[in-house]
N, C-alpha and C positions, 0 to 999 in steps of 0.2 A: 633392665627396667625398661619398658615399653614408652617411648615418649611421643608416638603418633598412632592416630587411630583414624580407621576409613568411615568409622560412625559419627554421625551428627551428635554433639554433646547433649546431654538430658536437658529438657527444658528449651530447647531451642524451638522457636514457633516456625510452623510450616507456612510459607506464603503470608508473613504478616501484612496487614494493611497499611496503606500510606497514611500518615497523619491527617492528611486533607480528607480522606474518606471518613474518618474518624470524627473530624470535625463537622463535617457535614452531616453525618448521620445521626451523631449523639447531641450536638448543639444546634446547628443552624436549621435544620428540617424540623426538629421538635418544637423550637422557639419561633419559627415561622420567619427567619431572618433571612433576607435576600442577599446575595453577592454584593449588591452596592451597600446595602446596610451595614453588613459586616465590614466592609473596607472602611467606611466611615468610622465605625466603632472600635477599630484597630488602628486607625489612623495611616491606612496604606491605600494603595491604589486599588481599584477594582480589579484590574488585571493581576495584580499580585494574589489577591483571594480567589480569583477563578482559577488561576495556574496551580494553586495549592490544593484547592478541593478537587481539581481534575488530575491531581498526582502528577504535574508537569514540571514542578520545581520542588526542592527539598524545604522543609521548615528550617529556617536561620534561627541562629541564636536570638536576634533581635525579634523576630515574629513570634517565637516560642514565650519570650517574655510579654511580647502584647497580649497573645492568647490567654496566657496565664493570669494576667492583670484583668482582662475583660471577663473572662469566665471563672475567676476566682479558683485557680490552681497552682499548679507548679510548673516552670518553665522545663525543668528536667523531665517531666512526664511527656512532653512533647519531643523534646530533644533524644530521650530514649527510644521513643517509638520511631524517630527518624533513622536513628542509627540501626535499630533491628531491621527495619524495611531495607536501608542500603546493604547491611551485612548479608541479609539473605540473598539479595540480587546479585551482589558480588561472588556469593558461594556457587551461584548457578552457572558462573563464568569460570569457575576454579579450573577445570580440566583445559581449557583454551590457555588460561593465564599459566598454568604449570608448564606448558610446553615451552614458553619463554623464560622460565627461572630454572636456575641450577640449584639442585640440592646440596646443601653444605653439609660435609661430613668431616671428622677430625683429618682424614687423610688429604682432602683438597681445600682446606680452609686458608692455608696460608699461600 
């Protein structure tokens, strides 16, 4: 039985967008919302919204709930998008990380 593969799993997105890019492109721009107005709507600082839409910080659980409430959606949508973004970027560092990790086999586990 083969337990590892060198191929990406089926359905893995190539370079998924940061949730802030999606927020900016699908909600803020079409609705004509500024960073300042969006910050007021979400009850967070202008700096937080700016950092999110510029992909400088991740969408936290708290912010995902705020976005979901404000734009009538689900927090899980934003959290899943953030997880996909983070996982893809981590995979880009896989080879470097692999140099620091010992592969566990039945022979060397104990």
